[in-house]
C-alpha positions in Angstrom: 57.9 100.7 166.1 59.1 103.9 165.5 61.0 105.6 167.6 61.2 109.1 168.6 63.8 109.8 165.9 61.7 109.1 163.1 59.4 111.6 164.2 61.9 113.9 164.5 60.7 114.5 168.8 64.3 115.3 170.5 64.4 112.5 174.1 65.1 115.2 176.3 63.9 119.0 174.6 60.7 117.1 172.8 59.4 118.8 170.0 62.6 121.4 170.0 65.1 120.1 167.6 67.5 118.9 169.3 69.7 121.2 168.0 69.6 124.9 168.1 68.5 126.4 164.7 71.7 128.1 162.2 71.8 131.8 162.4 72.9 131.8 158.8 74.3 130.5 156.0 78.1 130.6 155.2 78.7 133.9 153.1 78.3 132.7 149.9 75.0 132.4 150.0 74.8 135.8 151.4 72.5 136.5 148.9 70.0 134.3 150.2 70.1 135.8 153.4 70.3 139.4 152.4 67.2 139.2 150.4 65.2 137.0 153.4 65.9 140.2 155.7 64.6 142.3 153.4 61.6 140.8 152.3 59.2 143.1 153.9 60.6 146.2 152.0 61.1 144.6 148.7 57.1 143.6 148.3 55.7 147.0 149.7 58.6 148.6 147.0 57.8 146.5 144.5 61.6 145.2 144.2 60.8 141.6 144.6 60.0 140.1 141.6 63.2 142.2 140.0 65.9 141.4 143.2 65.2 137.4 142.8 66.0 137.6 139.4 68.9 140.0 139.1 70.1 137.1 142.0 73.0 134.5 141.0 72.1 131.0 140.8 73.5 129.4 143.7 73.6 125.3 143.8 73.4 123.9 147.3 76.9 121.7 147.8 78.1 124.4 149.6 75.8 123.5 152.3 77.7 121.6 155.2 74.8 120.2 157.6 71.7 119.1 157.8 70.9 122.8 159.6 72.6 124.4 156.9 70.1 122.6 154.6 67.4 123.2 156.6 67.3 127.6 156.6 68.2 127.1 153.0 65.5 125.2 152.1 63.4 128.1 154.9 64.7 131.1 153.2 64.4 129.4 149.5 60.9 129.3 150.4 60.1 132.4 151.6 61.6 133.9 149.0 60.0 132.1 146.7 56.2 132.6 147.7 56.9 135.9 148.3 57.8 136.3 144.2 54.4 134.5 143.5 52.1 136.6 145.8 54.3 139.9 146.5 52.6 141.7 143.8 49.6 142.7 142.4 49.4 139.8 140.4 50.3 136.1 141.4 53.0 134.2 139.0 53.1 130.5 138.4 56.9 130.5 137.4 59.8 131.1 139.3 63.3 132.2 137.9 65.9 130.1 138.5 68.0 132.0 140.8 64.8 130.6 143.5 63.7 127.4 141.4 67.0 125.8 140.8 68.2 125.6 144.3 65.1 124.9 146.2 64.7 122.4 143.3 68.0 120.4 144.8 67.7 120.9 147.8 63.9 119.6 147.7 65.0 116.4 145.0 67.9 115.1 147.9 65.3 115.6 150.9 63.2 113.6 149.4 64.9 110.9 147.4 62.5 111.3 144.6 63.0 112.0 141.0 61.1 115.5 139.2 59.1 114.2 136.1 57.7 117.0 134.1 54.4 118.5 134.7 51.8 118.7 132.3 48.9 121.8 132.1 45.4 120.3 133.3 42.4 120.9 130.4 
């Protein structure tokens, strides 16, 4: 029989995580935090895509805890979503500053290796 922990259920706090969420990532990841805090303004002014495209490509190897990795995934997923849908016409690709760390974190979390995708049709 599975344990509660295998379903991310804390014995004392239930569905609320046992550890409080991380409020901010280390200073190295300040570009992610800064853009994350300004998503609304960047979308409304049409600057979301240029801001993400000009961001440095950061690797997730300096994240020290599961909480930091979770916050990084949250920020990167929000930034990716804002990049795709944050303008009049959606796009189907992500720039390297979002795609590379997001891919690395997802691969680390799932243990799956990426495979090339082929266009349908």
